C-alpha positions in Angstrom: 105.6 72.1 98.7 106.8 75.7 99.1 108.8 78.0 101.1 108.3 81.5 102.7 109.9 84.5 100.9 110.1 87.7 102.7 110.7 91.3 101.5 110.8 94.7 103.7 111.1 97.9 102.0 108.8 100.8 101.0 106.3 101.6 98.2 106.9 104.3 95.4 104.9 106.7 97.8 107.0 105.9 100.8 104.9 103.7 103.0 107.0 101.1 104.7 105.9 97.7 104.1 106.6 94.0 105.0 105.6 91.1 102.7 105.5 87.4 103.2 104.9 85.3 100.2 104.2 81.6 100.1 106.7 80.9 97.4 106.7 80.1 94.4 103.7 80.6 92.2 101.8 77.2 91.8 99.0 76.3 89.2 95.6 77.4 90.3 93.3 74.8 91.9 90.3 76.1 90.5 90.5 74.9 87.1 91.9 78.0 85.3 95.2 78.3 83.6 96.4 81.0 86.3 99.2 80.5 88.5 98.6 81.8 92.0 100.6 83.0 94.9 99.5 83.8 98.5 100.9 86.1 100.9 100.4 88.7 103.6 101.2 92.3 103.4 101.8 94.5 106.6 102.7 98.0 107.1 106.3 98.0 108.6 105.3 99.5 111.9 105.3 96.6 114.0 101.3 96.6 114.2 98.6 93.6 113.4 97.3 95.6 110.7 97.6 93.4 107.5 96.2 92.4 104.3 95.9 88.8 103.0 96.8 88.7 99.2 96.7 86.5 96.4 98.4 87.2 93.2 97.6 85.8 89.8 100.1 85.2 87.1 98.4 84.6 83.6 99.6 82.0 81.2 100.7 84.5 78.7 103.0 86.3 81.3 104.2 82.8 82.7 105.4 81.9 79.1 107.6 84.9 79.0 109.2 84.1 82.3 111.9 81.5 82.5 110.1 80.1 85.5 107.3 80.8 87.9 109.7 80.5 90.7 112.6 82.5 89.2 114.1 85.5 90.7 112.3 87.6 88.1 108.9 86.1 89.2 109.7 87.2 92.8 110.2 91.0 92.0 107.3 91.2 89.6 105.2 89.8 92.7 106.7 92.3 95.1 106.5 95.3 92.7 102.9 94.5 91.7 101.8 94.3 95.7 103.6 97.6 96.3 101.7 99.2 93.3 98.4 97.8 94.5 99.0 99.4 98.2 100.0 102.8 96.3 96.9 102.4 94.3 94.8 101.9 97.4 93.6 98.3 96.0 94.7 96.5 99.1 92.2 96.2 102.1 93.5 95.7 105.7 92.0 93.7 108.4 92.7 93.9 112.2 92.1 90.4 113.7 92.7 91.5 117.4 90.5 93.9 118.8 91.2 95.9 121.9 88.4 97.5 123.6 89.4 100.5 125.8 85.9 100.9 127.5 82.7 98.8 128.3 79.4 100.0 127.8 77.3 100.7 131.0 73.5 100.1 131.4 71.9 103.4 131.8 71.0 104.5 135.2 67.5 105.7 135.8 68.0 107.3 139.1 
């Protein structure tokens, strides 16, 4: 069906990011007239902290573009994601937890 497209760069505010998109946009399976693109966004520091993302492309914007899998659509997706991060609209999740200590039972002596 699709392929992976990657981007590595910085946001306008200077945050280094790495973006992995399941390319191209595809029609929404929920019955709406949106086209959807899923992906994952990392801070480009080599860590596990990431945000799973979904970008929606409205029918009116889709009609202006030559194709939802065009180079223009890719850069719209990249820049929209970078802006969302700068505007603090991305939520990161750390899926691997490393515990540095273990709680001990209280000593009553």
